[in-house]
C-alpha positions in Angstrom: 21.6 20.5 5.0 21.6 17.1 5.7 18.7 14.6 4.8 16.4 14.9 7.8 16.5 18.5 7.7 15.1 18.4 4.4 11.3 19.2 5.4 9.3 17.0 2.9 6.6 18.0 0.4 3.6 16.9 -0.1 1.1 14.1 1.9 2.1 12.1 4.6 2.6 8.6 3.6 0.1 6.6 4.7 2.1 4.0 5.7 5.7 4.0 7.2 7.2 0.8 6.8 6.4 -3.1 4.7 5.1 -4.2 7.7 2.2 -1.8 8.0 1.3 -1.7 4.3 1.8 -5.7 5.2 -0.7 -6.1 7.8 -3.9 -3.5 6.5 -3.3 -5.8 3.1 -3.6 -9.0 5.1 -6.8 -7.7 6.4 -8.0 -6.9 3.0 -7.6 -10.8 1.8 -9.9 -11.6 5.1 -12.5 -9.4 3.5 -12.5 -10.4 -0.2 -12.5 -14.6 1.8 -15.4 -13.3 4.4 -17.2 -11.5 1.4 -16.5 -13.8 -1.1 -15.6 -10.8 -3.7 -12.4 -11.4 -6.3 -9.9 -9.0 -5.1 -8.5 -6.0 -7.9 -6.2 -3.6 -7.1 -9.0 -1.3 -7.2 -11.1 -3.0 -4.5 -7.8 -3.3 -2.3 -6.9 0.7 -2.9 -10.8 1.5 -1.4 -9.7 -1.0 1.4 -7.1 0.7 1.8 -8.9 4.6 1.5 -6.0 4.9 -0.9 -5.8 5.5 -5.2 -4.5 2.6 -7.3 -2.2 5.2 -8.1 -1.1 5.1 -4.5 0.3 1.3 -4.7 1.5 2.0 -8.2 3.8 4.6 -6.6 4.3 2.6 -3.4 5.4 -0.3 -5.9 8.6 2.0 -7.6 10.0 2.1 -4.1 12.8 -0.3 -3.4 11.2 -1.3 0.7 7.5 -1.7 -0.4 7.8 -3.6 -3.9 7.5 -6.7 -2.7 4.6 -5.8 -0.9 3.6 -5.0 -4.3 4.0 -7.1 -6.3 3.2 -10.1 -4.3 -0.6 -8.2 -4.0 -0.6 -8.6 -8.8 0.6 -11.8 -8.5 
């Protein structure tokens, strides 16, 4: 059985690539600047229509870690 034969468990990914997540986060930065709101991880999660814990989980994956790290900085 190869990796491609394994059926995923759980909900499909919200973002398939780092670039896709980067684009969504860029839109978030534009939103907070326009609305003069303080950027927080919680506000980002609401903007992206996900849970804050989802963002934490993505940060544990090598390909998404740099993106989430930049947001937290």
